[in-house]
N, C-alpha and C positions, 0 to 999 in steps of 0.2 A: 382594477380588472378581479372579476368576478369571481372567486373561490370558492368551493365548498370549506367548511372551518368548522371545528369542533376543537372545543380540548377539554377534554374527563377531569374529571372529577381528583380533587386532589389524594394521593396517593398515600396508606395509612403510614407513612414515615413523618413525625416531628418535625412542626415550625423548624428553621435554622435560624440560628446566630453565629454571626462570624468568632468565636470564641477559639482559641487557643491556644498552645502548654509556653512558656514563659519565656525567652530566649536563650538558649541552649549558653553558660558562660564558654565551650570550647566550641572550634571553629568545626566542624563534620568535615567529613565525607557524602560523594555520592556517587554511585555504581548504578548504573541504568542497561537492564543486559534485555536486549529482544532476540525471543527467538524467530526467524522470518519465517508466517504463516502456520504458525502452533495458533490450531483450534484449539478453545476453550474446555470442551468436554475429555482432547487427548491425556489431559494433567491424571494421571489418576497416580497410587501409589508405587505402580509396577511400571507401567510405561517411562510415568518423570519422577523418581521419590524424590529429586532434591527441587525441584518445583513444589512439587505438594505441600511437602513439610517444612516450605518456605510462606504459600499462602497460611496454613493453619496455625504459625506461630505468631505470623504478623500481621498483614490486610491482606482479605479473599475479598478483592473485587468481585460483584457476580453478576453483573451487569456493565457489563464492557462493551466496549465500540472502536472498532477503527469508522476510518474516514474515509469517505466516497471519492472519486473511485479505490475502489479495495486494493490496491497497489503499492508497489513496496518504496519509490520515488516520494509518491503521495502521501502517505505514513510519516516516513522518514523528515519531512519540511516539516509537518506537525508535531510530530515528536521533538525536532532540533528548534522548533522556533513559539509552539504553543500555535500556532494561528494554522484557519484551518484556509482550503488551498484560495478558495476566493481573495487572499491575501499573499501566499506568496506566492501565485500564477504556477505551482509545479504539480501542471493537471495531468500530466499520468508519465508513468515509465514511458513512454512516446509521445510529444504535441509539436505540436506546427510551432517554430517560433522566430517566424518572417527573416531569418539568416541561412544564411549556405554556411553549413557543420564539416568541417576538413575530414573531420575523425567522424564522420558518418557518410562522407562518397559524395560531399555535395550537397548532399539533404537537408531541406530543413525541420525536417521530421526526427530528429535523431534519437539514442537511449539515452536515459538518461544518465544509463549504470557505468558508467565512464568518465574515471578522470579528467580526462584532457574534453571530454567535453562540459565536464562542468567548471572548467577554466573557460570554453569560451562562451559558456551563457556568460558570468561573470564580466567577461570583457564586453561582449553585448549592452549588457544590461545595469550598467554604472554603476558597478565594481561586487554586486552581490545579487543574484539572477530572483532574489528570495527577495529582497526589500525588506527584510523583517530581520532582528538581535538576532541569533538562537543563544542556549544556554550557558553551550560550550565556550562562545563569542564573550558571553559577557561574564562569565565566569571563570576566563582569562584577563580578560580585563580587567576585575575584581584582583587579582594576583593568585590565582587560583591556580593548580598544576592540571591540563587539560589535556585528554586522549579518546584518542576514536579507534577500536577495530572495528577487522571483519568486512560485509559484503563490501564489493565496490560500488563506490555510488552513495546507498546507505551512509558508510560511514564519511566518506570526506563532505557531506549535507549536514551533519551535524557542528561543522562550525567550516562553512562552506567557504568564505575568504581568506581563511589558512592553508597556507597551501604550499610552504617552505620547507618545513614536514620537521619547522622548531618550534614555532610558537604552538601550535599544538598537535601534538605529533596522532600520527595518520598512519594507522599499519593495516592495511589493504588486502583481498587476498589476488591483486596484481602485484606488490611488490616489484619492487625491481625491474618491472617488463615498463617497453619504452611508453610513454604516459603520464604514468602513474606518480602520483606522490613521493616527494624523494625523503630518504632519510635522512636524518643528521648523522653526520662523523658520531658522536660519538653514540651514540642505537647501532649505529652501523659496527662501528667495533667492539661494541660490548656481546652484538648477536656474534659478532666471532668469536671473539673468545670462549662463545659457550655454546659454539658448534649449531649456532642455527641457519643454514644457510640464507641467503639473500632474498631468493625468492618462494614463493608458498607453492606449494603442490597444486597438481589443476585438480578444480572440484572434480566428484563423483557423487555415488548413490548407496550406503550414505556416507558422508563427506566429512567423517570422521579423522582422516588423516590432512585435511589443510585446513577445518579446525583447530588442531589438537596442534599444529605448527603457530597460528595465532594466538591460542591461549598460551602457548610456550615466551611468545614473547613479550604477553600482557603477563605472566606472573617469575619470568626471570629474569626480566631485563628492566621492563615499568616500571611495574611494581614496586620493586626492591629500591628502584632510580626514586618514588616519589619518598618513597617513606625512609628513608637516610635527609631529605632536604628537610623534614620536620610541616611540608605547610600543605594545607591540604587537597584536594586534590577531585575533579569530575568528571568521567570515564563512559563512555559509550562501547560494550562490546557486540557487536552485531552478528550473532551469528546466522548462515545461512541455510544451514537444517532448521528445522524439518523442511524447508520450504523447496529447495533445490531436491531432495529427494524424494517431494510429493512429487513435483513435476515431470520428473524422468523418469518416477519407478514404471516395472511395463508388468506389475502384480498379476492384471488382467487384464493386458492388449485386448481393444477393442469389445470391451466387456463393461459396463458398471459396475459391477458385483467382480471381484471385491473394493474395485477402483482405492480410489486410496486408503484405505484402509487394510489393506496385508501388514507383511510381515516387513515389504521393505519402507515402508513409509515408517511401522514402529519403530525399528533402527535409526531413521533419523531424529526420530522425533526422542530418542535416549541418546543421539548424539549433542542434541542443544543441551540435556540435562546433564551429560558429563559434565559438559563446557562451565556451565553452571556450576557446579558444583568442584571444579577444580579453582575457579572464579575465587569462590567462596571461601575455599582449604587457604590460599595463599593470604586472602587479605587475616584469615583468624592465624596462622604460624607467622602472619610479620607484625599483630598483636594492634590490628587495624578494623575489625569485625566490631567490635564497641564500638568506634566511633565512623561508621561507614554506614550511610541508609541505601539499599537495595531494589531497586524498582525494576520490574521483569511485567516485562508484555512482550505482546506478538504488533507485526504492523499490519495484519487481515488475517484473516480466517481461511476455509479450503473448500472445491467441490469439486469431484470427479468433473470429468472431459464426456458433453457430448455431443457430435460434429452432424449429426444430418435433420434437414429440412426438407418440410412439403414445397416449398415453396419458393427457395431461392434460387435465384437462373442461375448463381454460380454454382450451386448441387449439383444441375440439369447438367451445365457444361462440362462438369470435372466428372459425371457420369459420365458423358458425352466418349469423352476422351481417352477414360480409362478402356477396363478387362469389362467388354457387355456382359459377358458371362459370370460375374462375377456375382456371389451372393453376396447375402444381404449380411450389411455391418456386426450383426449381432456372430454372426455365425462366422464369420470369416477368422483366418487365422493369422496370425502380425505376422509385419507389423499393415497396420491400418493404409489399405489404398486410396486410389484417390476417387474413389466414390462418395468420401465424405466431405461436408463444408472445406472447403478450399483455405489456407489461411487467406485473410484479406476479401473473406466474401462478401464484406458489406460496401469493401469499395466497389469489388464487381459487381452486384446488385444495384447500387449507384446509377453507375457509368450506365450501364445494362439500359436502366427507367430509363435515364434520361436521355440516352441515345447521341453518347459522347464518347470522348476517345479517351482510356484509361494511363497513367506512365506509372511505370512506377519509378519514386521520388530518389530511389538508394542508385538506380541502375541507368535514370532517365529517359528508358526504350520505353517505347508504348510496350501494353501490356495483351498477349490477341489470349484475350480472356474464352471466345467464341471453344479456343480449340485447346481449353486448358489450361489458360500458366493463367499463374499471380504472382502478384506481388512477392519481393524476398521480402520482406517483414511486414507485410499485410497493412502497409501504408498506402495510398494512393493519391496521385494527382488528376484530377477529373476536370479536362478542358478539352480546347481543339494545342493549345499553347501549353507545354509543361510549365514555361517560364510564366507563365501567366495562367492559375486553372484558375476555373470557377471554386470546384470545392477539391478540400485539401481533411481528407479521410486522417488520421492516427489512430491504428489495434492497439489494444491495453486491457488484452485475453476478455474477460464475462462485457468490456466494456467498451465501445467506440465512442473518436470526437473528430467531431468536425465543422473545419472551419472556412468561411466561406468570405473571401478579402474585399467585394463587393460589400463597402459600405452601403449601398442601397438592396439586401439582399433577402429583405421578406418576402417578395413573391415567389424566389425557388428556395427561402426556410421553409414552406407554406409546403409546399410541394415533396421536398422532401421525407417532413412530417405525414403526408399523404402513403408516400409508397411503403416508407420504413413501417407505418401502423399497420401495414397489411400484412408483411414477413412473418411468420410463425415462429423464428426465432429473437422475436421484439419484447421486453417487456419492459416501457416506459421510456420517455421522450422527455429532458429540456431539455431549453429555453434561449439564449441571453436576454435578457432582460429587455436590453435595447431593439430588439427586434419586433415588440408589442406582441399583445397577446399570441397568442398562437393552438389554437384547440386538439383538446389530447396531449399537450406540454406543461410541466412547469417548470418554472420561471427556474434557471440558475439558483437566483437568490434567494431562494428557497431552503435551497442545500449547500447554506453558505459556499458555490460555486462565483459570487462575484462579487468583489471589495474593493482592493490597493492595490494589484497587480499590478508589475511591469510584463508581465508577457502576455501576447496575444492571448486574448477570451476567447472560448471558443463559441462556435456562435449553438451549438446543437450535442449534447452529447445523452449518449446512444446506449441503456440498457437491454444484456442479455436475455433470454429466459430462462427461468434455474424451475428443477425439480425436486421433490423426495423421494425415492427408491420406496416400492411399497412394499409395507409391511414394518418398515424400521418403525426404531422403540423411537431415536432420536431424528427431526427432521435436517438436521443442519450436521448431521452427522454424516449422513448419507444422502448429500445433498449433490445434486448433480447441475450441470450449466452447460448450454451453448458457450464456445468460446472463440474467439479470432486470434487465432495462435495457430503454430506449427505442429504444437504435441498433438495427438490421437483421442480418438472414443478411449476411455478407460484412465488415461493418466491423470492428470493436477492440474487446475486453477481458478482463478480467483478475477476479482474484479469485477465483478455483479452487484447488484443492489441486496440482494439476496442477505436472509438474516444470518446464515451460512459462510457469508462473505465478508460482515459487518463484525457479526462475534468472536472478535481475540481474545489473548489471554489476559488478563492483569490482573497484579498483588505488588508487595511490599511487605516489607518489613527495613528493622533500625531502629537507632534509639531515639530517632522523629515522628514515629507510625504506633499506631497503637499497635498491641498482640491480644495476639487471639481473637478478631473481628472482622465480622462479614460486613459487609458493604453492601448498602440491597439498594443504594442510592445509581445511577448511569453515571458513566467514565466512559473518557476515551483516550484519545493517543494527543489530543491537543491541550488535555490539562494538567499533562506529566512535567513540563517546564516550567508552567507557572506553581505548579506544587515545590518544584527542589528548588526553587527558585527564590520560593517563601522558608523553603530551608536554612536557602545556602546564606540568605541573609541577603541578598542582592539585587537588583532593580534591570528591570527592561522595560524598554521606553520603547514602547510597540506606534508602530506607521496604521497600520489599518483595525477594522474595530473587531474582527470577526477571531477570538480568543479563546481558548477553551476559559475554565477556572481553578481557582487550591480549593484541592481537594480538603477542605477542613474539616470534614465529616474523618477524617481518613487519622487525622493528628493527634497525640493525644489533648485534650482538654473540649477537641471540637462533638460541636451539637451536628443530631439527624438535620441532613437540610430536606425545604421541601419540593419532592417531586409529580409533575404536569402530564398526560399525554395528550397526544392533539393528534391530526391527522389532516391534511390537505388530500383536493380532488381534482384535475384539474375539468375542465368543458372536455366533454369528447370531439375525440375527432372523427372526419367524412364515417371511419367505418364504425364507429360510439366506444369506440378505443377511450379508454382514460384514465391519467398517469396519477397512481395515488402514493403515497407519501404517507409511513408510520413515523412518528416521532417523540423522546419525553423532553423533557426541559425541567432545566432547575436553573431560578433565575430566569437572566436571560439567554443561558448557555440553552441551545440545543442538540440533543443525540439523537441521528440518523438510525431506525432500524432496521426498515425494508423497503423498499419503491419501486410500482412496476405499475403491471395491466392486472387483471383481479383473473388469480386460478394462473398466474404465469412468474410467481417469483415466490421463494420460496422464506414463509416466515410474513410475510406480507398481510393485512386485518384489513379488509373492506367493512363499513358501514355502510 
């Protein structure tokens, strides 16, 4: 395969030797705190004083990376296992599984933020759909006490095969509802004695009431129980905020400013910060603060949604079916109406261009998109027979994924690439290596999406356009992206390959991390599990080879690491578009900054 390739000069960071601190005489604990959707530049002394203080006192990672596609369950699997997605097969929040999921209405494109769906995934894919052991699972087997709290789906993925509520305690925000992970009798009784209800409050914006509920279970029930046993523990607490608040906020519906930078989003950031403060306070009151390492991360960054297109057939059909007298969306009163790109626009545009029917995987009904109908979850089966579609689309916000069940689908893949490269909302396409070189695309292997996965591998992954609002001082804080979602212009989304979405927040502190240290080297969510496994002196045997690294430079005695920068560029598509990828590298581990077409992705550098 001929790909333009450049590896830049080594950055001015000293070469590395894997020097590590001596093994601690006493076994320590670890707490991973995930602030879902937290942007690095959102952390300051005013909005997030606890996180700000932690990064100043411990390790401040300043070159941080989410895993692409930049959505929750993708990064949950990387945080859990230390593997990139080509190995875990968790290709999106929605993905094609190849089997009908009862809890997804019989669709083969389920939403993975569901305990029941995750159980069905395990059942279908050999007992562990991720095909890799997680940090919590390995810790549990080594005799640690283990628990995961927080967002449904993301919490259970941390030990996805522990589903009885006793091996690893899993308390997510669907607790007590049908299909959720059961609560052990001992925990349930302790919750009753403490006056904690058996079900969590509903999500809100900000989500403080629900998050306080989960914090109460963690700090009043589980942590004291772990303390009484005297055994070490490993805990993950996954805060739904600020993600949920940034998605649902309505500070500027129909407008790109203030977008996700308004007061509601700031309240969501404070909510996550307050939960971390509560956990740290509980550790101190229990005498566990000196023996517990804290790793704070975000699964992904965030952007404001823009939903207009000049080329999309779906947008034209939606406009024709709506109010023809409607004003421009920038001037429209909330809520945004149907002249925006509808949910499922990529599936609609492909069906329209391929002259094939479109079916909704969840309802099994044909979608009359020419009259303004669209798939209920953005996903689509394209073809004459919904039981055997030619093309399957899974919507994931700032990126969509396409499966082609026909093993000899190279010709239709090339046709789809030509169609999508002409759309103004597309910024870069990745194609399955098995299809051969397709002009305009880079291979999935270039971004670690091709590995040892058990789940079906996409044929194409499509990144959507992003841009920064003019006059903004920091592009990553005022980034806007096209998103395949039911949410409206002015609300929040992620999933793209812009630097705004790949730039998460990461910091660490505790007895096994350096103090007052700023790490300039690239780091990412796949590095957390191997680093903490080293700290806990436990081993995790990998099946695939797409793993993160141990962050030796952040550990006492660790030396700086050598970093290189590079880029890849595809051959041009028929319309001239090239997919370009920017990355950094430490040893054999790559960190992906941004990718897409020139001028269509925030943070993308084209050489």
